[in-house]
C-alpha positions in Angstrom: -39.9 24.8 18.3 -36.3 24.4 19.2 -35.8 28.1 18.4 -38.2 29.0 21.2 -35.2 28.4 23.5 -33.6 31.6 22.2 -36.6 33.7 21.3 -39.3 33.2 24.0 -39.5 34.6 27.5 -38.1 37.3 29.7 -34.8 35.5 30.1 -34.2 35.6 26.4 -34.2 39.4 26.1 -30.4 39.4 25.4 -30.8 36.7 22.8 -33.6 38.6 20.9 -31.5 41.7 21.0 -28.6 39.9 19.3 -30.9 38.4 16.7 -32.3 41.8 16.0 -28.8 43.0 15.6 -28.5 40.7 12.6 -31.5 42.5 11.1 -34.2 40.0 12.1 -37.5 41.8 12.4 -39.7 41.2 15.4 -42.4 40.0 13.0 -40.2 37.0 12.0 -39.2 36.0 15.5 -41.8 33.3 15.9 -41.2 31.6 12.5 -39.2 28.5 12.1 -35.5 29.3 12.1 -33.9 27.4 9.2 -30.1 27.2 8.8 -28.6 27.0 5.3 -25.3 25.2 5.7 -23.5 26.2 2.6 -20.1 24.9 1.4 -19.7 27.7 -1.1 -16.1 28.4 -2.0 -14.2 30.0 -4.9 -11.7 27.1 -4.7 -13.9 24.3 -6.1 -15.7 24.2 -9.5 -18.5 22.1 -7.9 -19.2 24.9 -5.4 -18.6 28.2 -7.2 -22.3 28.2 -8.3 -23.7 28.0 -4.8 -24.2 31.7 -4.3 -27.0 31.4 -6.9 -28.5 28.3 -5.2 -28.3 29.9 -1.8 -30.6 32.7 -3.1 -33.2 30.2 -4.3 -33.1 28.2 -1.1 -33.6 31.3 0.9 -36.5 32.4 -1.3 -38.1 29.0 -0.8 -37.7 29.2 3.0 -39.3 32.6 3.2 -42.1 31.6 0.8 -42.7 28.6 3.0 -43.1 30.7 6.1 -39.6 30.3 7.7 -36.7 32.6 8.3 -33.3 31.7 6.7 -29.9 32.0 8.2 -26.8 31.2 6.1 -23.6 29.8 7.7 -20.5 28.5 6.0 -18.9 25.0 5.9 -15.4 24.4 4.4 -14.7 22.4 1.4 -11.6 20.6 0.0 -11.3 19.7 -3.7 -9.9 16.2 -4.0 -8.6 16.9 -7.5 -6.6 20.0 -6.4 -5.4 18.3 -3.2 -4.4 15.1 -5.0 -0.9 13.9 -5.1 0.6 16.1 -2.4 0.3 16.8 1.3 -3.1 18.3 0.8 -4.8 14.9 0.2 -4.1 14.0 3.8 -6.8 16.5 4.8 -9.5 15.4 2.5 -11.2 12.5 4.3 -10.6 14.0 7.8 -12.6 17.1 6.7 -15.7 14.8 6.6 -15.5 14.6 10.4 -14.9 18.3 10.8 -17.9 19.1 8.6 -20.2 16.9 10.6 -18.9 18.5 13.8 -19.3 22.0 12.5 -22.9 21.5 11.3 -23.8 20.0 14.7 -22.1 22.8 16.6 -23.9 25.6 14.7 -27.3 24.0 14.7 -27.2 23.1 18.4 -25.6 26.4 19.6 -28.2 28.5 17.8 -31.2 26.1 18.3 -32.1 26.0 14.6 -35.4 24.3 13.8 -34.3 22.8 10.5 -31.4 22.7 8.0 -31.0 22.9 4.3 -27.5 21.3 3.6 -26.1 22.8 0.4 -23.2 20.6 -0.7 -21.6 18.9 -3.7 -18.2 17.4 -3.5 -16.6 14.2 -2.1 -16.3 14.4 1.7 -18.7 17.4 2.1 -21.9 15.6 1.2 -21.3 12.6 3.5 -20.2 15.0 6.3 -23.4 16.9 6.0 -25.4 13.6 6.0 -23.5 12.4 9.1 -24.5 15.7 10.9 -28.1 15.3 9.8 -28.3 11.8 11.2 -26.6 12.8 14.4 -28.7 15.9 15.0 -32.0 14.2 13.9 -33.7 17.5 13.3 -35.6 18.2 10.0 -32.9 18.3 7.3 -33.0 18.3 3.5 -29.9 18.1 1.3 -29.3 20.1 -1.9 -26.4 18.8 -4.0 -25.3 21.6 -6.4 -25.1 19.4 -9.5 -22.7 17.9 -12.0 -20.6 19.7 -14.6 -21.3 19.5 -18.3 -18.8 17.4 -20.3 -16.2 19.4 -22.2 -16.7 19.5 -25.9 -14.2 19.3 -28.7 -14.1 18.8 -32.4 -16.0 16.0 -34.1 -18.3 15.6 -31.1 -15.5 14.5 -28.7 -16.5 14.9 -25.1 -13.8 15.5 -22.4 -13.9 14.6 -18.7 -11.7 15.5 -15.8 -10.0 12.2 -14.9 -9.6 10.7 -18.4 -8.3 14.0 -19.9 -6.0 15.2 -17.1 -4.6 12.4 -14.8 -4.6 9.7 -17.5 -3.6 12.2 -20.2 -0.4 13.0 -18.3 0.6 9.3 -18.5 -0.4 9.1 -22.2 1.8 12.2 -22.8 4.7 10.6 -20.9 4.3 7.5 -23.0 4.4 9.5 -26.2 0.8 8.7 -27.1 -0.3 12.3 -27.3 1.7 15.5 -28.0 1.9 18.9 -26.4 -1.0 20.3 -28.4 -3.4 17.4 -27.4 -2.3 17.7 -23.7 -3.1 21.4 -23.8 -6.6 20.7 -25.4 -7.3 18.2 -22.6 -6.3 20.7 -20.0 -8.5 23.5 -21.5 -11.6 21.3 -22.0 -11.6 18.8 -19.1 -13.4 21.2 -16.7 -15.6 23.6 -18.8 -17.3 25.3 -15.9 -19.4 25.0 -12.7 -20.3 21.6 -11.2 -18.9 18.4 -9.8 -16.7 16.4 -12.2 -18.8 14.9 -15.0 -18.5 11.2 -14.5 -19.7 8.9 -11.7 -16.9 9.9 -9.4 -17.4 10.2 -5.6 -19.2 13.5 -5.6 -21.8 12.5 -8.2 -22.1 9.0 -6.7 -22.9 10.6 -3.3 -25.4 13.0 -4.8 -27.2 10.1 -6.4 -27.1 8.1 -3.2 -28.4 11.1 -1.1 -31.4 11.2 -3.4 -31.8 7.4 -3.2 -31.7 7.5 0.6 -34.6 9.9 0.5 -32.7 13.0 1.8 -33.0 15.1 -1.4 -35.9 15.9 -3.7 -36.3 14.0 -7.0 -33.8 14.8 -9.7 -31.5 16.6 -7.3 -28.9 14.0 -7.6 -28.5 14.3 -11.4 -29.8 17.8 -12.4 -26.9 19.7 -13.9 -25.3 22.6 -12.0 -26.0 25.0 -14.9 -29.7 24.1 -15.2 -32.8 26.1 -14.2 -34.1 22.8 -12.8 -31.4 22.9 -10.2 -32.6 26.4 -9.2 -36.2 25.1 -8.9 -35.1 22.2 -6.8 -33.2 24.6 -4.5 -36.4 26.7 -4.2 -38.6 23.7 -3.6 -36.2 22.4 -1.0 -36.4 25.7 0.9 -40.2 25.5 0.9 -40.3 21.8 1.9 -38.0 22.2 4.9 -40.4 24.5 6.6 -43.2 22.0 6.1 -40.9 19.3 7.5 -40.4 21.3 10.7 -44.2 21.5 11.1 -44.5 17.7 10.4 -41.4 16.8 12.5 -39.9 14.8 9.7 -36.4 14.0 10.8 -33.5 12.1 9.2 -33.7 9.0 11.4 -37.3 8.5 10.2 -35.9 8.3 6.6 -32.4 6.7 7.1 -33.5 3.2 7.8 -31.7 -0.1 7.0 -33.9 -0.5 4.0 -33.0 3.0 2.7 -29.3 2.2 3.0 -29.9 -1.1 1.1 -31.6 0.9 -1.7 -28.6 3.3 -1.8 -26.1 0.4 -2.0 -28.1 -1.3 -4.8 -28.2 1.9 -6.9 -24.5 2.4 -6.3 -23.8 -1.2 -7.5 -26.2 -0.9 -10.4 -24.4 2.2 -11.7 -20.8 1.1 -10.9 -20.2 4.0 -8.6 -17.2 5.1 -6.5 -15.7 2.7 -3.9 -15.5 5.7 -1.5 -19.3 5.3 -0.9 -18.5 2.2 1.2 -16.6 4.4 3.7 -19.3 7.1 3.6 -22.4 4.9 3.9 -20.9 3.0 6.8 -20.2 6.3 8.5 -23.6 7.8 7.9 -25.3 4.5 9.0 -23.3 4.6 12.3 -24.6 8.1 13.0 -28.1 7.0 12.2 -27.9 4.1 14.5 -28.3 1.6 11.7 -26.3 -1.7 11.7 -24.6 -1.9 8.3 -21.7 -4.4 8.2 -19.2 -4.2 5.4 -20.3 -7.6 4.1 -23.7 -6.1 3.1 -22.1 -4.5 0.1 -20.9 -7.8 -1.2 -24.1 -9.7 -0.5 -26.1 -7.1 -2.5 -23.5 -7.0 -5.2 -24.0 -10.6 -6.0 -27.7 -10.0 -6.3 -27.6 -6.7 -8.2 -26.5 -6.4 -11.9 -24.7 -3.4 -13.2 -27.1 -1.8 -15.6 -25.3 1.4 -16.7 -21.9 2.1 -18.3 -20.8 5.3 -16.7 -17.6 7.4 -17.1 -14.8 6.9 -16.1 -14.9 3.1 -16.8 -17.8 3.4 -19.2 -19.2 5.7 -21.9 -22.0 7.8 -20.4 -21.8 11.0 -18.4 -24.0 12.5 -15.7 -25.9 14.6 -18.3 -26.8 11.3 -20.1 -28.0 9.7 -16.9 -30.1 12.7 -15.9 -31.8 12.7 -19.4 -32.3 9.0 -19.3 -34.4 9.1 -16.1 -31.9 9.8 -13.3 -32.2 8.1 -9.9 -35.9 7.3 -10.4 -35.0 5.6 -13.7 -32.4 3.4 -12.0 -34.9 2.5 -9.2 -37.6 1.7 -11.8 -35.3 -0.7 -13.6 -34.3 -2.4 -10.3 -38.0 -3.0 -9.7 -39.0 -5.2 -6.8 -35.5 -5.4 -5.3 -36.0 -1.8 -4.1 -37.7 -1.2 -0.7 -40.5 1.3 -0.5 -39.2 3.9 1.9 -40.2 7.5 3.1 -38.4 10.5 1.6 -38.1 14.2 2.5 -40.6 14.9 -0.3 -43.4 13.3 1.6 -43.8 10.6 -1.0 -42.4 7.1 -0.8 -39.7 5.7 -3.1 -42.1 3.7 -5.2 -44.6 6.6 -5.4 -41.8 8.7 -6.9 -40.8 5.9 -9.3 -44.4 5.4 -10.4 -44.5 9.0 -11.6 -41.7 8.3 -14.1 -43.2 7.4 -17.5 -40.1 6.5 -19.6 -36.5 5.3 -19.1 -33.9 5.5 -21.8 -32.7 1.9 -21.8 -29.7 2.7 -24.0 -28.3 4.4 -20.8 -30.1 2.6 -18.0 -30.5 -1.0 -19.1 -33.1 -3.5 -18.0 -31.8 -5.9 -15.4 -32.2 -8.7 -18.0 -29.7 -7.0 -20.3 -27.0 -5.8 -17.8 -23.6 -4.4 -18.5 -22.3 -6.9 -16.0 -24.0 -9.6 -14.0 -22.8 -8.3 -10.7 -22.8 -4.9 -9.1 -19.9 -2.5 -9.3 -18.3 -3.1 -5.9 -16.8 -6.3 -4.5 -15.5 -7.0 -1.0 -12.4 -9.2 -0.8 -11.0 -11.2 2.1 -7.8 -13.2 2.6 -4.6 -13.4 4.7 -3.5 -9.9 3.4 -6.9 -8.4 4.3 -8.5 -10.3 7.1 -11.0 -7.5 7.8 -11.7 -6.9 4.2 -10.8 -4.9 1.2 -12.8 -3.1 -1.5 -12.5 -3.1 -5.3 -14.6 -1.3 -7.9 -15.0 -4.3 -10.1 -17.1 -2.3 -12.6 -13.8 -0.7 -13.6 -11.7 -3.9 -14.0 -11.2 -5.6 -17.3 -12.2 -9.2 -17.7 -8.5 -10.2 -18.1 -7.6 -8.8 -14.7 -10.5 -10.2 -12.6 -8.0 -13.0 -11.7 -4.3 -12.1 -11.5 -1.2 -13.2 -9.7 1.6 -10.7 -9.5 5.0 -10.0 -8.1 4.9 -7.5 -5.2 6.6 -4.1 -5.6 6.3 -2.5 -2.2 6.2 1.3 -1.5 5.6 2.9 1.9 4.1 6.0 0.4 2.1 7.2 -2.6 5.0 9.4 -3.7 7.5 6.6 -3.9 5.1 4.5 -5.9 4.4 7.4 -8.3 8.1 8.0 -8.9 8.6 4.3 -9.8 5.6 4.2 -12.1 6.4 7.4 -14.0 10.1 6.4 -14.3 9.2 3.1 -16.0 10.2 0.8 -13.1 6.8 -0.9 -13.0 6.5 -3.7 -15.5 3.9 -6.2 -16.7 3.2 -8.8 -14.1 3.9 -6.5 -11.1 1.5 -6.1 -8.1 2.1 -2.5 -6.8 1.7 -2.4 -3.0 1.2 1.0 -1.5 1.0 1.0 2.3 1.1 3.2 5.4 -1.6 5.3 3.6 -4.6 4.1 5.7 -6.7 6.2 8.0 -4.0 6.2 10.8 -0.9 5.6 8.7 -1.5 8.3 6.1 -2.9 9.8 8.1 -6.2 10.5 6.3 -6.3 7.6 3.9 -5.3 9.4 0.7 -6.8 8.7 -2.6 -4.5 7.0 -5.1 -5.8 8.5 -8.3 -2.4 9.7 -9.6 -0.7 6.3 -9.6 -3.8 4.4 -10.7 -4.4 6.9 -13.6 -0.7 6.7 -14.5 -0.9 2.9 -14.7 -3.9 3.1 -17.0 -2.4 5.9 -19.1 0.8 4.0 -19.6 -1.2 1.1 -21.0 -0.5 -1.3 -18.0 -4.1 -1.7 -17.0 -4.2 -5.2 -18.3 -1.0 -6.4 -16.8 -0.4 -4.6 -13.5 -2.6 -4.5 -10.4 -2.4 -2.2 -7.4 -3.4 -2.8 -3.8 -3.3 -0.3 -0.9 -4.6 0.4 2.6 -5.4 3.8 1.2 -8.4 4.5 -1.0 -9.2 5.5 -4.6 -10.9 8.4 -6.3 -14.2 7.7 -7.9 -12.3 8.4 -11.1 -10.1 5.4 -10.6 -10.5 2.4 -13.0 -8.5 -0.7 -13.4 -7.5 -3.6 -11.1 -7.1 -1.5 -8.0 -7.9 -2.8 -4.5 -8.2 -0.4 -1.6 -9.3 -0.1 2.0 -7.2 -3.1 3.0 -7.9 -3.8 6.7 -6.2 -3.9 9.1 -3.9 -1.2 7.7 -0.1 -1.3 7.8 0.3 1.3 10.6 -1.4 -1.0 13.1 0.5 -4.1 12.0 -1.9 -5.4 9.4 -0.5 -8.1 7.2 0.0 -5.7 4.3 2.9 -4.3 6.4 4.6 -7.7 6.1 4.7 -8.0 2.3 8.2 -7.9 0.8 9.4 -7.2 -2.7 9.2 -10.4 -4.8 6.3 -12.0 -2.9 3.5 -13.4 -5.0 0.0 -12.0 -4.4 -3.1 -13.6 -5.9 -6.1 -11.5 -6.7 -9.3 -13.4 -7.5 -12.3 -11.0 -7.7 -14.9 -13.7 -8.6 -13.9 -15.7 -5.5 -13.7 -12.5 -3.4 -10.1 -13.4 -2.4 -6.9 -11.5 -2.0 -4.0 -13.7 -0.8 -0.3 -13.3 0.0 1.3 -16.5 -1.2 3.7 -16.8 1.7 3.6 -19.4 4.5 2.3 -18.6 7.9 5.7 -19.5 9.4 7.5 -16.9 7.2 4.8 -14.3 8.1 5.3 -15.0 11.8 9.0 -14.4 11.5 8.4 -11.2 9.7 5.9 -10.1 12.3 8.4 -10.7 15.0 10.8 -8.2 13.3 8.1 -5.6 12.5 7.8 -2.4 14.5 5.4 0.5 14.0 7.0 3.4 12.1 7.1 7.0 13.4 3.9 8.9 12.6 4.3 10.9 9.3 2.6 13.9 10.8 3.2 14.8 14.4 1.3 18.0 15.0 -1.9 19.8 14.3 -5.3 18.4 13.4 -4.0 15.4 11.5 -2.0 14.2 14.4 -5.1 14.3 16.6 -7.1 12.6 13.9 -4.7 9.7 13.6 -5.1 8.9 17.3 -8.9 8.5 17.2 -9.8 7.3 13.7 -11.0 3.7 13.2 -10.3 1.2 10.4 -11.6 1.5 6.9 -13.8 -1.5 7.3 -15.8 0.4 9.9 -16.0 3.6 7.8 -12.8 5.4 9.0 -14.9 7.3 11.6 -13.5 9.1 14.6 -14.1 7.9 18.1 -14.4 10.1 21.2 
């Protein structure tokens, strides 16, 4: 075992002494050393319940014949960091998390890992580390939050009843009392936000990839089932060490295609494009951006999930969860190995029923195409991403007048002060991986546009990205980004921009000659942040179309 490096032989006397200093008995020295990488924090609702799950994972490890060691991994809440300087740090933490898990596992020669995670960048960071290390790993996502409950059966959710509620209040649609009710009920307790936002989408895709046990992606944070999954994951990781089941034996091209299809079928977060590209890179899997669009044209959307639809994570779990989606997708799904030891189709075959009012048959889809589309054009030569599952039919094709803003804050001020009108195309730039730096999510401005009732007459494009809670005609990940001289930097107020999602096109309706003149005048702006981690990050991060990963 890897841990023999620190436990066996005369030369390891000092190492054993230090291990015994932690309380490790001599009788446990020869057992597999299993790290529990936990992102517990008091700061995030999705993570405050992890102390409980840590115990059950630890029990499972010891029951399985291993010895457990907990170590901490940081977490950033995208909702709390949204709309201010804090959001610069969200995506970059994905790289830090991967590096930290790698560092601890390698330095202490751990034989296997249970990765306890839940929210946005933390889950993909853990998966990147697993693929990089290629030692036995199993992921436990801590589970979604229950929906908030109000009178007459009303159900509340985080994005709809906070970010969008602010704009409805500003527009006079709701009063002080209703806004207060939204704030009180939007987040009723432990768990990741209730809809198919980034955290829950990534939990579902982790299970689909085969890196979590069945039901882990949808089992609620408050459920006894989640505890049992945590225990079983602890037991299973010890077996995986004995069998030498490693992530790269699971994270194949076929597994990634399964994950993309499930994302498309559910209408999940557009952030998964960044994350799956990054995880695939660590796993040594060639996964071009265009793959998402090829599969989107083949895969119908078969569920209507909050925020753009009606159902919550609790509904999806009860309807059949990930296995239910895979069952409905049928022969389009590859049969792949999983951490459970069973293949994808063996797991699916054990599911008897699917609630087709939530997870529809492919012959009766919500929409004919999958939830994500990849657009190209002279404003996005290397691609852009739109969550078409959240776009109304009227806005699938739209030509608007450019209103340009060089930061999210400037755009938000204009939106909330009523400066944005029907027919406008809001352009937010210098918010990409380098220019942000950190590629901030644009949930505040997109939610404000929807809350103000402009979702059918205003579109937004950006070299930044969007929350999984974003809905409406919002195009992100525009590559190349403005900070490196991408064409989005050359757009001027009053330009006409044509969005055509069915044709996968995003065009700036300005002649090549005019654009060449503008490029000759363009110069790169001063970095927004010049010191600390983010300044270093900006120097080494790649474009969004390659996953916004860092290079050595």
